[in-house]
PLY file of the C-alpha trace (Angstrom):
ply
format ascii 1.0
element vertex 307
property float x
property float y
property float z
element edge 306
property int vertex1
property int vertex2
end_header
24.23 21.69 25.65
26.23 18.48 26.23
29.95 18.92 25.44
32.99 16.65 25.36
36.68 17.24 24.54
37.11 17.86 20.82
33.55 19.08 20.22
32.78 21.31 17.23
32.34 24.78 18.66
29.71 25.91 16.11
27.59 22.87 16.98
27.22 24.41 20.43
27.50 28.13 19.71
24.94 28.13 16.87
22.00 26.79 18.91
23.11 28.75 21.99
23.01 31.95 19.95
19.53 31.14 18.63
18.09 30.46 22.09
19.82 33.55 23.51
18.29 35.79 20.85
14.87 34.19 21.46
15.08 35.62 24.99
14.87 39.13 23.51
11.40 38.32 22.20
10.30 36.00 25.02
12.12 36.98 28.23
12.60 34.11 30.63
11.71 31.44 28.07
15.09 29.72 28.29
17.96 29.28 30.70
21.10 28.08 28.96
23.72 25.75 30.41
26.66 23.76 29.09
27.38 20.42 30.73
30.04 17.75 30.34
31.24 14.59 32.03
33.10 16.71 34.58
33.02 20.42 35.35
35.72 22.64 33.87
36.91 24.15 30.62
36.12 21.76 27.75
38.46 22.18 24.76
36.79 22.29 21.34
38.41 20.84 18.22
39.61 24.39 17.42
41.34 24.62 20.78
38.94 27.32 22.01
37.37 26.00 25.24
33.91 26.40 26.75
33.17 26.19 30.48
30.76 23.45 31.55
29.11 22.11 34.66
29.16 18.42 35.53
26.26 16.66 33.81
25.57 14.44 36.82
21.83 13.95 37.16
20.89 17.49 36.19
17.30 18.02 35.11
16.61 20.04 31.98
13.80 20.70 29.52
16.04 19.96 26.53
19.36 18.18 26.13
21.31 18.90 22.92
24.36 16.69 22.39
26.91 18.30 20.07
29.24 16.58 17.61
32.83 17.05 16.49
36.15 15.33 16.00
36.11 14.10 19.58
33.04 11.94 19.01
35.09 8.75 18.62
36.65 9.13 22.06
33.34 10.24 23.58
31.73 7.00 22.38
34.06 5.16 24.77
33.17 7.37 27.75
30.79 5.13 29.67
29.91 7.82 32.21
28.91 10.28 29.49
26.96 7.66 27.52
25.11 6.58 30.67
24.18 10.21 31.40
22.86 10.62 27.85
20.91 7.36 28.13
19.21 8.69 31.27
18.42 12.09 29.73
14.88 11.20 28.52
13.84 10.51 32.11
14.95 14.03 33.08
13.95 16.05 30.01
11.07 16.76 27.65
13.23 16.22 24.57
16.73 15.12 23.62
18.56 16.20 20.50
21.89 16.03 18.70
23.84 18.17 16.26
26.06 16.61 13.60
27.92 13.50 14.83
26.31 13.89 18.24
23.80 11.42 16.78
26.44 8.71 17.28
26.32 9.36 21.03
22.51 9.23 21.09
22.63 5.93 19.19
25.35 4.53 21.46
23.12 5.40 24.41
20.26 3.42 22.83
18.03 6.44 22.24
17.70 6.02 18.46
16.89 2.33 18.19
14.03 1.88 15.74
13.86 5.63 15.08
14.53 7.95 12.14
17.63 10.11 12.47
20.15 12.17 10.55
23.75 13.27 10.97
26.44 15.00 8.92
26.23 13.69 5.35
29.91 12.68 5.42
29.31 10.41 8.44
26.00 8.91 7.31
27.43 5.72 5.77
29.54 5.04 8.86
26.55 5.70 11.10
24.44 3.26 9.08
27.08 0.55 9.48
27.54 1.10 13.21
23.83 1.39 14.06
21.78 -0.71 11.60
18.73 -0.49 13.88
18.44 3.25 13.13
16.78 4.52 9.95
19.30 7.06 8.66
17.89 9.89 6.54
21.17 11.35 5.31
19.60 14.05 3.14
17.71 15.78 5.95
18.65 19.02 7.69
16.98 17.73 10.85
14.65 14.91 11.86
12.15 14.81 14.69
10.97 11.37 15.80
8.84 11.69 18.90
10.81 13.42 21.63
14.15 12.76 19.91
15.59 15.28 17.44
18.72 14.91 15.32
20.28 17.40 12.92
22.92 17.49 10.22
26.33 19.11 10.41
27.50 22.36 11.98
25.10 25.18 10.98
22.16 22.73 10.81
22.17 23.07 14.59
20.77 26.57 14.05
17.93 25.11 11.96
17.28 22.63 14.76
17.16 25.41 17.35
14.85 27.56 15.21
12.47 24.60 14.80
12.45 24.09 18.56
11.84 27.80 19.16
8.95 27.71 16.69
7.48 24.73 18.54
7.95 26.38 21.94
7.18 30.03 21.27
5.57 30.20 17.84
6.61 30.81 14.25
6.72 34.59 14.69
9.38 34.41 17.39
11.40 31.92 15.35
11.19 34.22 12.31
12.36 37.18 14.40
15.30 35.16 15.71
16.24 34.16 12.15
16.17 37.78 11.04
18.41 38.80 13.92
20.84 36.00 13.06
20.65 36.83 9.33
19.86 33.23 8.42
17.16 31.62 6.31
14.02 31.79 8.41
12.88 28.21 7.94
14.69 25.58 5.98
12.37 22.55 5.88
13.74 19.63 7.88
13.58 17.41 4.80
15.65 19.75 2.64
18.79 18.13 1.27
21.80 19.13 3.37
24.53 18.60 0.80
25.34 16.60 -2.30
28.42 14.47 -1.71
28.95 14.57 -5.47
30.28 18.12 -5.18
33.42 16.77 -3.53
34.13 14.49 -6.48
34.93 17.45 -8.72
38.29 17.77 -7.01
39.41 14.67 -8.89
39.99 12.48 -5.85
37.36 9.99 -7.01
37.68 7.47 -9.84
34.24 8.67 -10.97
35.08 12.40 -11.02
35.44 12.49 -14.84
32.13 10.65 -15.21
30.37 13.09 -12.87
31.75 15.99 -14.87
30.51 14.36 -18.09
27.09 13.77 -16.54
26.78 17.47 -15.70
27.34 18.33 -19.35
24.76 15.82 -20.63
21.89 16.11 -18.14
19.26 16.27 -20.90
20.36 12.95 -22.38
19.78 9.31 -21.43
21.75 8.76 -18.22
20.62 5.23 -17.46
22.84 2.87 -15.49
23.59 1.01 -18.70
24.85 4.10 -20.51
26.85 5.34 -17.52
28.39 1.88 -17.07
29.41 1.83 -20.72
30.97 5.28 -20.32
32.92 3.98 -17.30
33.88 0.79 -19.21
32.27 -1.43 -16.59
29.39 -3.89 -16.47
26.13 -2.32 -15.21
26.11 -4.43 -12.05
29.74 -3.74 -11.11
29.36 -0.07 -11.97
26.25 0.39 -9.82
27.91 -1.34 -6.87
31.21 0.55 -7.19
29.55 3.92 -7.72
27.34 3.55 -4.66
30.30 2.44 -2.54
32.38 5.43 -3.68
29.76 8.19 -3.52
27.23 6.91 -1.00
24.35 7.18 -3.50
23.11 5.04 -6.36
23.73 6.21 -9.94
20.01 6.98 -10.33
19.98 9.19 -7.22
23.19 10.88 -8.35
21.62 11.77 -11.69
18.49 13.04 -9.95
20.55 15.26 -7.63
22.66 16.67 -10.43
19.57 17.46 -12.47
17.83 19.02 -9.48
20.86 21.16 -8.58
21.08 22.49 -12.13
17.30 22.97 -12.34
17.28 24.92 -9.07
19.93 27.27 -10.47
17.88 27.67 -13.67
14.79 28.57 -11.63
16.66 31.52 -10.16
17.26 32.79 -13.70
13.53 32.84 -14.42
13.10 30.06 -16.98
9.77 28.30 -17.48
9.37 25.26 -15.23
8.23 23.00 -18.07
11.20 24.00 -20.25
13.65 23.55 -17.35
12.26 20.07 -16.67
12.80 19.13 -20.33
16.32 20.56 -20.59
17.49 18.94 -17.37
16.31 15.50 -18.41
13.33 15.13 -16.08
11.03 14.73 -19.08
8.02 16.41 -17.50
7.37 18.92 -14.69
5.75 16.32 -12.41
8.92 14.22 -12.23
10.91 17.34 -11.43
8.36 18.36 -8.78
8.66 14.98 -7.04
12.46 15.21 -7.10
12.41 18.72 -5.61
10.05 17.68 -2.81
12.30 14.71 -1.96
15.53 16.71 -2.04
14.55 20.21 -0.99
11.28 19.78 0.87
9.40 22.09 -1.52
8.20 22.00 -5.16
9.87 24.14 -7.87
7.13 26.81 -7.90
7.43 27.36 -4.13
11.22 27.51 -4.31
11.01 30.08 -7.12
8.76 32.26 -4.96
11.21 31.99 -2.09
14.16 32.92 -4.30
12.28 35.87 -5.76
11.37 37.06 -2.27
15.00 36.78 -1.21
0 1
1 2
2 3
3 4
4 5
5 6
6 7
7 8
8 9
9 10
10 11
11 12
12 13
13 14
14 15
15 16
16 17
17 18
18 19
19 20
20 21
21 22
22 23
23 24
24 25
25 26
26 27
27 28
28 29
29 30
30 31
31 32
32 33
33 34
34 35
35 36
36 37
37 38
38 39
39 40
40 41
41 42
42 43
43 44
44 45
45 46
46 47
47 48
48 49
49 50
50 51
51 52
52 53
53 54
54 55
55 56
56 57
57 58
58 59
59 60
60 61
61 62
62 63
63 64
64 65
65 66
66 67
67 68
68 69
69 70
70 71
71 72
72 73
73 74
74 75
75 76
76 77
77 78
78 79
79 80
80 81
81 82
82 83
83 84
84 85
85 86
86 87
87 88
88 89
89 90
90 91
91 92
92 93
93 94
94 95
95 96
96 97
97 98
98 99
99 100
100 101
101 102
102 103
103 104
104 105
105 106
106 107
107 108
108 109
109 110
110 111
111 112
112 113
113 114
114 115
115 116
116 117
117 118
118 119
119 120
120 121
121 122
122 123
123 124
124 125
125 126
126 127
127 128
128 129
129 130
130 131
131 132
132 133
133 134
134 135
135 136
136 137
137 138
138 139
139 140
140 141
141 142
142 143
143 144
144 145
145 146
146 147
147 148
148 149
149 150
150 151
151 152
152 153
153 154
154 155
155 156
156 157
157 158
158 159
159 160
160 161
161 162
162 163
163 164
164 165
165 166
166 167
167 168
168 169
169 170
170 171
171 172
172 173
173 174
174 175
175 176
176 177
177 178
178 179
179 180
180 181
181 182
182 183
183 184
184 185
185 186
186 187
187 188
188 189
189 190
190 191
191 192
192 193
193 194
194 195
195 196
196 197
197 198
198 199
199 200
200 201
201 202
202 203
203 204
204 205
205 206
206 207
207 208
208 209
209 210
210 211
211 212
212 213
213 214
214 215
215 216
216 217
217 218
218 219
219 220
220 221
221 222
222 223
223 224
224 225
225 226
226 227
227 228
228 229
229 230
230 231
231 232
232 233
233 234
234 235
235 236
236 237
237 238
238 239
239 240
240 241
241 242
242 243
243 244
244 245
245 246
246 247
247 248
248 249
249 250
250 251
251 252
252 253
253 254
254 255
255 256
256 257
257 258
258 259
259 260
260 261
261 262
262 263
263 264
264 265
265 266
266 267
267 268
268 269
269 270
270 271
271 272
272 273
273 274
274 275
275 276
276 277
277 278
278 279
279 280
280 281
281 282
282 283
283 284
284 285
285 286
286 287
287 288
288 289
289 290
290 291
291 292
292 293
293 294
294 295
295 296
296 297
297 298
298 299
299 300
300 301
301 302
302 303
303 304
304 305
305 306
């Protein structure tokens, strides 16, 4: 685990806990170390420190670079960035949790690759590293020997996926049970809808989002939403995307999918849910669920019933 001052402690502790528990089922499979630019106690953003060895030219099977509030300063640490850039020559795979993806990109490891990061940082990441294909909705992304994951607890999903690859699905499932976490969230599952934050009223479009939630079964075309916002369709689409990070069409799809997922848990018929939520037909809803959650409605219903 690669640390730096101001790292998010759960970014490190989550994966460390998963690999530690895997040792109960596969003794000797992993040896865990924390490393940093220099040896010593590395303060996290919470103030709670973790001890680390100097990263130097240490060999490892897997490097996982964490994220956190200290990422901005870490981006300027040439020694750390150089060590990360050299990691692929000394390891089988390199990964990041949360905003640790910024450090991988700064080191040149994500050029031309698919990657994800915390949803709140995705737009900034896209601006800073246009040569990286950002998949902001994903829990984690694997592109060759490079893995990236979303924010905070998504590091546990990343670790479970690695454990499954290394030691098999059964071991990963046992680790998940011990940690009392969902055994396998698909990597393509949506990590979070930024629209949820708009309910607090901080956004100029918060009232519109609230209105959309109450009229999901109606026509929610860009033209109608623009009229509701008293803007031209072109200006509305541009302003909405700039404010929320998603287009109006994607926002509507997410809102409908979120409400439909909740309805599935209540046991309604899939065809009726698709109609009420404005999808029109079950196939459109199925495609939206696969894009956002990595699984179709029927599969998600089975999972919820099993839970």
